Backbone as CSV, one residue per row, in Angstrom:
resi,resn,N_x,N_y,N_z,CA_x,CA_y,CA_z,C_x,C_y,C_z
1,MET,66.284,178.199,48.649,67.105,179.271,48.993,66.708,179.056,50.673
2,GLY,65.911,178.200,50.915,65.777,178.085,52.904,66.874,177.977,53.394
3,ILE,68.049,176.883,52.747,69.138,176.598,53.168,69.881,177.621,53.678
4,PHE,70.739,178.784,52.621,71.069,180.175,53.104,70.332,180.275,54.514
5,SER,68.553,181.373,53.683,67.911,181.825,55.420,68.213,181.325,56.333
6,ASN,67.964,179.902,56.130,68.822,179.226,58.043,70.029,180.032,58.412
7,TYR,70.828,179.505,57.816,72.123,180.286,57.597,72.497,181.078,58.205
8,GLU,71.642,182.222,57.270,72.178,183.367,57.982,71.133,183.953,59.255
9,ASN,70.602,183.138,59.726,68.988,183.116,60.568,70.156,182.550,62.094
10,HIS,70.736,181.405,61.585,71.851,181.026,62.793,73.122,182.048,62.938
11,GLU,73.840,182.582,61.990,75.070,182.974,62.240,73.916,184.467,63.102
12,ARG,73.155,185.631,62.719,72.174,186.152,63.353,72.178,186.174,64.987
13,ARG,71.890,184.627,65.285,71.599,184.571,66.718,72.999,183.951,67.120
14,LEU,73.860,183.257,66.404,75.302,183.224,67.221,75.953,184.458,67.428
15,ALA,75.801,185.697,66.466,76.415,186.917,66.815,75.663,187.890,68.058
16,GLU,74.378,187.506,68.035,74.037,187.935,69.603,74.437,187.138,70.925
17,TYR,74.056,185.605,70.801,74.399,185.247,72.034,76.081,185.265,72.380
18,LYS,76.724,186.036,70.975,78.386,186.108,71.588,78.144,187.173,71.778
19,ALA,77.499,188.095,71.733,77.119,189.599,72.809,76.737,189.631,73.843
20,GLU,75.644,188.976,74.080,75.343,188.208,75.423,76.547,187.751,76.317
21,LEU,77.374,186.769,75.655,78.089,186.606,76.268,79.277,187.477,77.131
22,TYR,79.650,188.568,75.942,80.537,189.098,76.054,80.700,190.216,77.359
23,ASN,78.752,190.462,77.181,78.358,191.439,78.110,78.375,190.766,79.667
24,TYR,77.964,189.782,79.619,77.788,188.622,81.156,79.951,188.981,81.714
25,LYS,80.298,188.664,80.705,82.218,188.629,81.159,82.151,189.940,81.642
26,LYS,81.766,190.683,81.486,82.126,192.393,81.593,81.763,192.420,82.968
27,CYS,80.543,192.090,82.939,79.613,192.313,84.183,80.367,191.056,85.167
28,LEU,80.651,190.148,85.273,81.354,189.159,86.022,82.424,189.690,86.608
29,GLY,83.548,190.488,85.661,84.746,191.251,86.050,84.640,192.348,86.863
30,ARG,83.210,193.046,86.364,83.159,194.453,87.370,82.552,193.876,88.345
31,TYR,82.313,192.281,88.769,81.328,192.013,90.204,82.592,191.589,91.560
32,GLU,83.469,190.824,90.448,84.718,190.660,90.982,85.797,191.843,91.503
33,GLU,85.553,192.493,90.695,86.315,194.267,91.746,85.680,194.977,92.213
34,ILE,84.213,194.940,92.570,83.488,195.182,93.765,83.538,194.260,94.412
35,ILE,83.707,192.788,94.619,84.104,191.578,95.799,85.735,192.633,96.173
36,ASN,85.872,192.468,95.606,88.074,192.982,95.769,88.137,194.088,96.745
37,THR,87.221,195.284,95.905,87.469,196.435,96.640,86.445,196.387,98.606
38,LEU,85.417,195.792,98.640,84.834,195.420,99.568,85.671,194.778,100.362
39,GLU,86.022,193.789,99.940,87.466,192.882,101.038,88.236,193.836,100.957
40,LYS,88.939,194.697,100.571,89.646,195.848,101.184,89.360,196.519,101.740
41,LYS,87.948,197.387,101.570,87.505,197.971,102.486,87.188,197.663,103.715
42,HIS,86.233,196.966,103.251,85.181,196.642,104.757,85.565,194.631,104.815
43,GLY,86.607,194.138,105.459,87.424,193.200,106.524,86.370,192.709,107.177
44,ASN,85.263,193.278,107.848,84.326,192.706,109.191,82.956,192.122,108.418
45,GLN,82.554,192.945,107.371,81.523,193.157,106.460,80.899,192.240,105.713
46,GLU,81.059,191.023,106.449,80.847,189.578,105.891,79.441,189.780,105.088
47,ASN,78.470,190.123,105.629,77.341,190.138,105.131,77.091,190.501,103.928
48,GLU,77.577,191.615,103.605,77.926,192.340,102.033,78.546,191.444,101.183
49,LEU,79.481,190.698,101.704,80.631,190.369,101.230,79.706,189.106,100.627
50,LYS,78.976,188.268,101.514,78.124,187.311,100.923,77.301,187.445,100.392
51,GLU,76.500,188.698,100.235,75.873,188.903,99.428,76.116,189.194,97.761
52,TYR,77.205,189.959,97.578,78.425,189.954,96.224,78.875,188.577,96.026
53,ASP,79.028,187.569,97.325,79.467,186.698,96.209,78.326,185.870,95.778
54,ASP,77.244,185.743,96.369,76.056,185.291,96.234,75.728,186.002,94.584
55,ASN,75.743,186.774,94.302,75.461,187.642,92.985,76.614,187.033,92.059
56,LEU,77.792,187.372,92.728,78.889,186.981,91.754,78.493,185.493,91.133
57,GLN,78.026,184.365,92.473,77.498,182.685,91.776,76.007,183.038,90.649
58,ARG,75.734,183.892,90.882,74.607,184.255,90.133,74.583,184.276,88.961
59,TYR,75.896,185.142,88.547,76.563,185.200,87.320,77.176,184.344,86.886
60,GLN,77.913,184.215,87.612,78.600,182.692,87.147,77.740,181.781,86.450
61,ASN,76.346,181.598,87.482,75.283,180.585,86.791,74.553,180.728,85.252
62,GLN,74.843,182.019,85.018,74.013,182.527,84.044,75.016,182.380,82.635
63,LEU,75.721,182.793,83.012,77.356,182.943,82.273,77.859,181.539,81.702
64,GLU,77.467,180.210,82.689,77.535,179.210,82.392,76.510,178.823,81.335
65,LEU,75.291,179.405,81.713,73.833,178.551,80.580,74.277,179.299,79.362
66,TYR,74.508,180.525,80.094,75.045,180.859,78.084,76.069,180.422,77.182
67,LYS,76.824,179.895,77.791,77.877,179.373,77.393,77.303,178.230,76.357
68,GLU,76.498,177.204,77.081,76.067,175.822,77.080,74.908,176.483,75.597
69,ARG,74.227,177.069,75.743,73.323,177.547,74.329,74.135,178.342,73.510
70,TYR,74.862,178.754,73.563,76.455,179.124,72.633,76.197,177.611,72.295
71,GLU,77.031,177.057,72.510,77.648,175.792,72.190,76.597,174.738,71.362
72,ASN,75.414,175.000,71.997,74.324,173.848,71.030,74.165,175.001,69.670
73,ILE,73.951,176.042,70.090,74.269,176.927,68.925,74.864,176.274,67.675
74,ILE,76.141,176.357,67.920,77.363,175.884,67.249,77.118,174.657,66.806
75,LYS,76.632,173.584,67.508,75.964,172.363,67.349,75.095,172.465,66.123
76,ASP,74.325,173.125,66.769,72.619,173.041,65.497,73.616,173.427,63.825
77,TYR,74.233,174.569,64.274,74.892,175.678,63.227,75.785,174.294,61.862
78,ASP,76.429,173.334,62.833,77.717,172.121,62.268,76.694,171.868,61.588
79,SER,75.428,170.762,62.315,74.737,169.498,62.037,73.607,170.538,60.217
80,MET,73.589,171.529,60.705,72.588,172.320,59.757,73.529,172.036,58.484
81,LEU,74.864,172.572,58.822,75.473,172.909,57.411,76.193,171.786,56.722
82,ASN,76.092,170.548,57.462,76.135,169.234,56.934,75.089,168.624,56.320
83,ASP,74.019,169.088,56.927,72.707,168.371,56.182,72.577,169.235,55.021
84,SER,73.209,170.787,54.658,73.052,171.014,53.810,74.003,170.863,52.799
85,THR,75.332,170.117,53.100,76.068,169.408,52.459,75.387,168.303,51.392
86,VAL,75.272,167.636,52.563,74.489,166.145,51.833,73.455,166.454,50.817
87,SER,72.553,166.870,50.924,71.096,168.051,50.278,71.436,168.190,49.284
88,MET,72.660,169.236,49.457,72.819,169.859,47.931,73.662,168.238,47.038
89,LEU,74.905,167.656,47.566,75.258,166.818,47.297,74.418,166.032,45.923
90,ALA,72.992,165.563,47.105,72.363,164.673,46.701,71.902,165.384,45.386
91,LYS,71.179,166.421,45.371,70.594,167.290,44.597,71.661,167.104,42.658
92,GLN,73.090,167.835,43.132,73.691,167.587,42.552,74.064,166.598,41.003
93,ASP,73.956,165.343,41.805,73.719,163.613,41.641,72.945,163.449,40.667
94,GLU,71.603,163.823,41.571,70.520,163.710,40.779,70.399,164.559,39.392
95,ILE,70.928,165.468,39.324,71.183,166.786,37.601,71.874,165.878,36.969
96,ILE,73.459,165.866,37.700,74.191,164.655,36.751,73.554,163.702,35.930
97,ILE,72.721,162.551,36.674,71.823,161.703,36.140,70.650,162.312,35.008
98,SER,70.324,163.229,35.472,69.158,163.781,34.522,69.766,164.216,33.544
99,LEU,71.221,164.856,33.341,71.413,165.028,32.580,72.223,163.973,31.411
100,SER,72.936,162.858,32.199,72.813,161.812,31.156,72.385,161.290,30.611
101,GLU,70.752,161.624,31.363,69.758,160.484,30.790,69.072,161.454,29.477
102,SER,69.057,162.943,29.840,68.625,163.653,28.642,69.979,163.428,27.194
103,LYS,70.842,163.250,27.530,71.816,163.134,26.294,71.535,161.691,25.362
104,LYS,71.417,160.869,26.112,71.014,159.321,25.715,69.064,159.617,25.013
105,LYS,68.740,160.409,25.203,67.807,160.182,25.135,67.766,161.253,23.622
106,ASN,68.663,161.925,23.741,68.611,163.428,22.403,69.602,162.772,21.326
107,LYS,70.247,161.910,21.665,70.764,160.642,20.965,70.030,159.574,20.299
108,GLY,69.123,159.421,20.524,67.980,158.357,19.994,66.907,158.933,18.868
109,LEU,67.020,160.222,19.483,66.150,160.879,18.873,66.820,161.950,17.363
110,LYS,68.046,162.243,17.717,69.011,162.641,16.497,68.840,161.378,15.278
111,THR,69.199,159.654,16.164,69.110,158.574,15.209,68.070,158.348,14.231
112,MET,66.852,158.802,14.986,65.416,158.656,14.702,65.208,159.736,13.272
113,LEU,65.533,160.966,14.116,65.741,161.842,12.692,66.080,161.490,11.488
114,GLY,67.455,161.029,11.207,68.677,161.223,10.560,67.559,159.700,9.774
115,PHE,67.290,158.611,10.283,66.223,157.482,9.962,65.215,158.236,9.153
116,SER,64.014,159.208,9.715,63.285,159.727,9.228,63.358,160.445,7.607
117,LEU,64.664,161.330,7.591,65.132,162.005,6.769,65.550,160.915,5.656
118,PHE,66.564,159.869,6.248,66.555,159.343,5.233,65.368,158.316,4.005
119,ILE,64.374,158.235,5.188,63.056,157.880,4.557,62.644,158.533,3.634
120,ASN,62.384,159.618,4.062,61.382,160.755,3.254,61.840,161.423,1.588
121,LEU,63.416,161.036,2.036,64.592,161.472,1.058,64.234,160.107,-0.514
122,ILE,64.334,159.131,0.223,63.780,157.562,-0.646,62.036,158.102,-1.550
123,SER,62.024,158.374,-0.378,59.990,158.903,-0.841,59.878,159.660,-1.608
124,LEU,60.512,161.073,-1.315,60.520,161.605,-2.194,61.424,161.527,-4.181
125,SER,62.135,161.192,-3.575,63.289,160.350,-5.174,62.239,159.604,-5.830
126,GLY,61.115,158.722,-5.144,60.550,157.531,-5.525,59.111,158.287,-6.679
127,MET,58.708,159.451,-5.591,57.806,160.896,-6.150,58.349,161.097,-7.574
128,ILE,59.164,161.609,-7.312,60.238,162.257,-8.545,60.097,161.287,-9.648
129,LEU,60.331,160.178,-9.899,60.283,159.196,-10.485,59.070,158.992,-11.138
130,ILE,57.952,158.565,-10.312,57.080,158.634,-10.985,56.410,159.869,-11.864
131,VAL,56.668,161.103,-11.629,56.216,161.704,-12.206,56.746,161.929,-13.456
132,LEU,58.232,161.395,-13.654,58.939,161.544,-14.489,58.704,160.391,-16.178
133,TYR,57.875,159.279,-14.687,57.319,158.247,-15.672,56.182,158.848,-16.433
134,ILE,55.585,159.866,-15.294,53.871,159.836,-16.245,53.597,161.374,-16.985
135,LEU,55.409,162.043,-17.197,55.172,162.754,-18.262,55.896,162.309,-19.374
136,GLU,56.755,161.021,-19.153,56.781,160.245,-20.487,55.946,159.906,-21.147
137,LEU,54.887,159.234,-20.364,53.618,158.777,-20.886,52.901,159.739,-22.018
138,ILE,52.943,161.124,-21.366,52.012,162.049,-22.162,53.136,162.907,-22.909
């Protein structure tokens, strides 16, 4: 069941990163709005605009980092899913081979049991003949 718990952990982490990515996109949109309003209101205040541009660049860099992390998580999830599928198929093959071997063993045991029953019937009939012979002598 470790495979499925890893799957759930990856799903949870993926949802968290999606939420973070969404929040950073919202922040990026807000900063763009702020910059646009500052450009309209304060055309001559280039220092403030430069500061907000720096902030915007910083958030864009963070957004790129989260995008890379998100893509890495997806790659990890895909590779984990592929590994799980391969291991599950290998287990399935092992079970099929084990079942076929068990069927062969059961067939051999049935044959031996039938032969043993036949021998026991022969020996039982022989004992009955001996008992009847002894009874005839008495």
